[in-house]
C-alpha positions in Angstrom: 5.2 -42.6 36.2 2.1 -43.0 38.4 -1.2 -41.5 37.1 -2.4 -38.4 38.9 -4.7 -39.2 41.8 -8.4 -38.8 41.1 -10.8 -38.1 44.0 -13.5 -40.8 44.3 -16.7 -39.0 45.2 -20.0 -40.4 46.3 -23.2 -38.4 46.6 -25.8 -38.8 49.3 -29.3 -37.6 48.4 -30.3 -37.1 44.8 -32.8 -34.3 45.1 -32.6 -31.0 43.1 -29.4 -29.6 44.6 -27.5 -32.8 43.8 -27.4 -31.9 40.1 -25.3 -28.8 41.0 -22.8 -31.1 42.7 -22.8 -33.5 39.8 -22.0 -30.7 37.3 -19.3 -29.3 39.6 -17.6 -32.7 40.0 -17.8 -33.3 36.2 -16.0 -29.9 35.7 -13.0 -31.0 37.8 -10.3 -32.9 35.9 -9.3 -35.0 38.9 -12.6 -35.9 40.5 -15.4 -38.3 39.6 -18.7 -39.4 41.2 -18.4 -43.2 41.5 -21.7 -43.8 43.3 -24.9 -42.2 44.4 -27.3 -43.1 47.3 -30.9 -42.2 48.1 -33.5 -44.0 50.2 -35.7 -43.7 47.2 -34.0 -46.1 44.8 -36.1 -44.7 41.9 -34.7 -41.2 42.5 -31.1 -42.6 42.7 -31.5 -44.6 39.5 -32.9 -41.7 37.6 -30.0 -39.5 38.8 -27.4 -42.1 37.9 -28.8 -42.4 34.4 -28.9 -38.7 33.9 -25.3 -38.1 35.1 -23.7 -41.3 34.2 -23.0 -42.5 37.7 -21.9 -46.2 37.7 -23.2 -47.4 41.0 -26.4 -46.8 43.0 -27.3 -47.6 46.6 -30.2 -47.1 49.0 -28.1 -47.6 52.1 -25.2 -45.3 53.2 -23.2 -47.8 55.1 -23.2 -50.3 52.2 -22.1 -47.6 49.8 -19.2 -46.4 52.1 -18.0 -50.0 52.6 -18.1 -50.9 49.0 -16.8 -47.7 47.4 -14.2 -46.5 49.9 -14.7 -42.9 48.8 -12.3 -40.0 49.2 -15.1 -37.4 49.4 -18.8 -37.7 50.4 -21.1 -35.0 49.1 -24.2 -34.7 51.3 -27.3 -33.2 49.7 -30.0 -34.4 52.1 -32.2 -32.4 54.5 -30.3 -30.9 57.5 -31.8 -33.3 60.0 -29.8 -36.2 58.5 -26.5 -34.4 58.2 -24.9 -35.3 61.6 -25.4 -39.0 61.3 -24.4 -39.2 57.6 -21.3 -36.9 58.2 -20.1 -38.9 61.2 -20.5 -42.2 59.2 -18.5 -40.7 56.3 -15.6 -39.6 58.6 -15.6 -43.0 60.2 -15.1 -44.5 56.8 -12.1 -42.2 56.2 -13.7 -39.8 53.8 -13.7 -36.0 53.6 -17.2 -34.4 53.7 -18.8 -31.6 51.7 -22.2 -30.9 53.1 -25.0 -28.6 51.9 -26.1 -25.7 54.0 -27.4 -25.5 56.6 -24.8 -27.9 57.9 -27.0 -29.1 60.8 -30.2 -28.3 62.7 -28.3 -27.2 65.8 -24.9 -26.0 67.0 -24.5 -29.1 69.1 -24.8 -31.3 66.1 -22.4 -29.2 64.1 -20.0 -29.5 67.0 -20.3 -33.3 66.8 -19.6 -33.2 63.1 -16.5 -30.9 63.6 -15.2 -33.2 66.4 -15.6 -36.2 64.2 -13.6 -34.5 61.4 -10.8 -33.7 63.8 -10.7 -37.3 65.2 -10.6 -38.7 61.7 -8.1 -36.1 60.4 -10.5 -35.2 57.6 -12.0 -32.0 56.3 -15.5 -30.7 56.7 -16.6 -28.2 54.1 -20.0 -26.5 54.0 -21.5 -25.3 50.7 -21.9 -21.5 50.9 -21.5 -20.8 47.2 -22.3 -17.1 47.5 -18.8 -16.6 48.7 -17.4 -17.7 45.4 -16.6 -15.7 42.3 -14.1 -13.0 41.4 -16.2 -10.1 42.6 -16.6 -11.0 46.3 -12.9 -12.0 46.5 -11.9 -8.7 45.1 -14.3 -6.7 47.3 -13.2 -8.6 50.4 -9.5 -7.9 49.7 -10.2 -4.2 49.3 -12.2 -4.1 52.5 -9.5 -6.0 54.4 -6.8 -3.7 53.0 -8.6 -0.6 54.0 -9.0 0.7 50.5 -12.6 1.9 51.2 -11.8 3.4 54.5 -13.8 2.1 57.5 -17.0 0.2 56.8 -19.9 1.9 58.6 -23.3 0.5 57.7 -24.7 -2.5 56.0 -28.0 -3.9 54.8 -28.6 -7.6 54.0 -31.9 -8.7 52.4 -33.1 -12.1 51.3 -36.5 -11.4 49.9 -37.7 -14.6 48.3 -41.1 -16.1 47.5 -42.1 -19.7 48.5 -45.8 -20.5 48.0 -48.0 -22.7 50.1 -47.2 -25.8 48.0 -43.5 -25.4 48.8 -44.3 -25.9 52.5 -46.4 -29.0 51.8 -43.2 -31.1 51.6 -43.4 -32.9 54.9 -40.0 -31.9 56.4 -40.3 -28.2 55.5 -41.4 -25.5 57.9 -41.1 -27.8 60.9 -38.6 -27.2 63.7 -38.0 -30.9 64.2 -37.1 -31.7 60.6 -35.9 -28.5 59.0 -34.4 -26.9 62.1 -35.6 -23.4 61.4 -37.5 -21.2 59.0 -36.4 -18.7 56.4 -33.5 -17.4 58.5 -31.8 -20.9 58.5 -33.0 -22.2 55.2 -32.8 -19.1 52.9 -31.3 -16.0 54.6 -28.2 -18.0 55.6 -26.8 -17.6 52.0 -26.7 -13.8 52.1 -25.7 -13.7 55.8 -22.8 -15.9 54.9 -21.7 -13.6 52.1 -22.1 -10.6 54.5 -19.8 -12.3 57.1 -17.4 -13.3 54.3 -17.0 -9.6 53.5 -17.2 -8.1 57.0 -15.7 -10.8 59.3 -16.8 -11.7 62.8 -19.9 -10.4 64.4 -20.1 -9.2 68.1 -23.8 -8.8 68.9 -27.3 -9.6 67.5 -30.8 -8.5 68.2 -33.4 -10.5 66.3 -37.1 -11.1 65.8 -39.2 -13.9 64.1 -42.4 -13.3 62.3 -45.2 -15.5 60.8 -47.0 -13.2 58.3 -48.7 -15.5 55.8 -47.5 -19.2 55.5 -48.8 -22.3 57.4 -45.6 -23.2 59.1 -44.3 -23.9 62.6 -41.3 -21.8 61.8 -41.0 -18.1 60.8 -41.6 -17.0 57.3 -39.9 -13.6 58.0 -37.2 -12.5 60.3 -35.5 -9.2 61.1 -32.3 -8.5 62.9 -29.7 -5.9 63.8 -26.1 -7.3 63.7 -23.1 -5.4 64.9 -19.7 -6.6 63.7 -16.4 -6.5 65.6 -15.2 -3.8 63.2 -18.1 -1.6 64.3 -20.3 -2.0 61.2 -24.0 -2.0 62.0 -26.1 -4.2 59.7 -29.9 -4.5 59.2 -31.0 -7.9 58.1 -34.3 -9.1 56.6 -35.1 -12.6 55.5 -38.4 -13.5 53.9 -40.3 -16.2 51.9 -43.3 -14.0 51.3 -41.9 -11.4 48.8 -43.2 -11.8 45.2 -40.5 -9.6 43.6 -37.6 -11.7 44.7 -34.1 -10.3 45.3 -31.0 -11.0 47.3 -29.0 -8.0 48.1 -26.2 -6.6 50.3 -25.2 -2.9 50.6 -22.1 -1.8 52.6 -21.5 1.9 53.1 -17.9 2.8 54.0 -16.1 6.1 54.5 -15.1 6.2 50.8 -17.7 4.2 48.9 -21.0 2.2 48.8 -20.6 -1.4 47.7 -23.8 -3.2 46.5 -24.6 -6.6 45.1 -28.1 -7.2 43.9 -29.0 -10.6 42.4 -31.2 -13.6 43.2 -29.6 -17.0 43.4 -26.1 -16.3 42.0 -24.0 -13.3 41.0 -21.5 -12.1 38.5 -19.7 -8.8 37.9 -22.9 -7.2 36.5 -24.5 -7.6 39.9 -21.9 -5.7 41.8 -21.4 -1.9 41.9 -18.9 0.2 43.7 -20.0 3.9 44.0 -17.3 6.3 45.2 -18.2 9.1 47.7 -18.2 12.6 46.2 -14.7 13.4 47.6 -13.0 10.4 46.0 -11.0 11.1 42.9 -11.5 9.2 39.6 -7.9 8.0 39.9 -8.5 6.4 43.3 -11.9 4.9 42.3 -10.3 3.4 39.2 -8.1 1.2 41.6 -11.3 -0.5 42.8 -12.5 -1.8 39.4 -13.5 -5.4 39.3 -11.0 -7.9 37.7 -10.9 -8.1 33.9 -11.4 -11.9 34.0 -14.8 -12.9 35.6 -15.9 -16.0 37.4 -19.5 -16.1 38.6 -20.6 -17.6 42.0 -21.5 -21.2 41.8 -21.0 -24.7 43.2 -18.3 -25.4 40.6 -15.6 -22.9 41.9 -16.3 -23.9 45.5 -15.9 -27.6 44.9 -12.9 -26.9 42.6 -11.1 -25.0 45.4 -12.0 -27.7 48.0 -10.9 -30.5 45.7 -7.6 -28.7 44.9 -6.9 -28.3 48.6 -7.6 -31.9 49.4 -5.4 -33.1 46.5 -2.6 -30.7 47.5 -2.9 -31.4 51.3 -3.4 -27.7 52.0 -6.1 -26.0 54.3 -9.5 -25.4 53.0 -9.8 -22.1 51.0 -11.7 -19.1 52.4 -14.7 -20.0 50.2 -15.2 -23.2 52.3 -13.6 -22.6 55.7 -15.2 -21.4 59.0 -18.2 -23.7 58.9 -19.6 -22.4 62.2 -19.3 -18.6 61.8 -22.5 -17.9 59.8 -24.3 -20.8 61.6 -23.6 -19.2 64.9 -25.0 -15.9 63.6 -28.2 -17.6 62.6 -28.3 -19.3 66.0 -28.0 -15.9 67.7 -30.9 -14.5 65.7 -33.1 -17.3 66.9 -31.8 -17.1 70.5 -32.4 -13.3 70.6 -36.0 -13.8 69.2 -36.6 -16.4 71.9 -35.5 -13.9 74.5 -37.8 -11.2 73.2 -35.2 -9.4 71.1 -32.4 -9.4 73.8 -28.8 -8.9 72.8 -27.0 -12.1 72.1 -23.1 -12.2 71.8 -20.8 -15.0 70.7 -20.0 -15.6 74.4 -23.7 -16.1 75.1 -23.7 -18.9 72.6 -20.8 -20.8 74.0 -22.9 -22.5 76.7 -26.4 -21.3 75.7 -29.0 -23.2 77.8 -31.4 -23.8 74.9 -30.2 -22.7 71.5 -27.1 -24.9 71.1 -29.5 -27.9 71.1 -31.9 -26.4 68.5 -33.4 -23.2 67.2 -37.1 -23.7 68.0 -38.4 -20.4 69.2 -41.7 -18.5 69.7 -42.8 -16.7 66.5 -44.9 -13.6 66.5 -47.9 -14.5 64.4 -49.5 -11.5 62.6 -51.6 -13.5 60.1 -54.8 -12.6 62.0 -55.7 -8.9 61.9 -55.5 -7.4 65.4 -53.2 -10.1 66.8 -49.8 -8.4 67.2 -48.7 -10.7 70.0 -46.9 -14.1 69.8 -49.1 -16.9 68.6 -50.9 -18.4 71.6 -49.9 -21.9 70.7 -46.2 -20.9 70.4 -46.4 -19.2 73.8 -48.2 -22.2 75.4 -45.7 -24.7 73.9 -42.8 -22.6 75.2 -44.1 -22.3 78.7 -43.8 -18.6 78.1 -47.4 -17.4 78.1 -46.8 -15.2 81.1 -43.1 -14.5 81.6 -41.6 -14.1 78.1 -38.2 -15.0 79.6 -35.4 -16.4 77.5 -35.1 -19.7 79.4 -38.8 -20.5 79.1 -39.0 -19.3 75.4 -36.2 -21.7 74.5 -38.1 -24.8 75.5 -40.5 -24.7 72.5 -41.6 -28.1 71.3 -42.4 -28.7 67.6 -46.1 -28.7 66.9 
């Protein structure tokens, strides 16, 4: 008998999030990290020692050629994702990439095309989808158990101090791709779309309230879903009492999840409407066996699919859905809050190439208009039009 196949995984980028990947791989009985790579050899060496990784590299091509991996785990800043992903596919590997998957829709399109050409899978890490509670609630919503969903709120209220943005690639359009909407709010937005499905229109705004960044530190948006649900969205890095929350009001119940960076059953609550009987509400109870959201169940499900030759699971498919929603928020803000639809994004003149947009700067008292430098850079100091606003250059 032949031994069961074990997925040979290599890890690119050994920063903080890489440890979550290492623990998730270690938890899978048929996967192992055989090498790690970082441009900082010291960082890679320290990571390898901590997690028992046998080989270390400071060059991606060398690692791919020498190790011939089955899966490449990409944990680098988003500006590097396209090049690294395409190299991994060219080497015959599948790719699991951290969010955000890329700094632009065009770059994500290139990554998806490379996956199709290579016949390999591209999975994006949106770990908020995982866990028994969201799977349970999603099924009930899809089955109509709650009646028609009507109204939603999605809040990512986080706190990142000035020192956080002193890291050179953070808070810059060119290297991070966007601000709190792309880098932080995308988690809860992804959970929202996982529960409610495809969106149909977006109206968004970007704000700079306190931090020294090129990008926004707060955004607000109204999102309408194809089902007719209207959602209000707030993403922030200036909120001292941090919380991540979603509320969905339906005809029969209110569903809420309130947490910070991960959720279990204790974070979820289903409140029946007054006219719902206790017998019907009892049918909505969360499963007796709990699994919390985390990298481990996401990578487990991805690895199982790769080993079985089956499609990626719902926890890791649809890599563009939430990313397109984020793009629409930026495109709307660049067009002074105009409505953006999925059709508008298909051949958008500016925001397929990147998300750089004018930001309304309210850090100075009595300055409620867009920051003058933003407006000048965008060529939008007079017109405020969508085409002009989309040409913002990083400062």
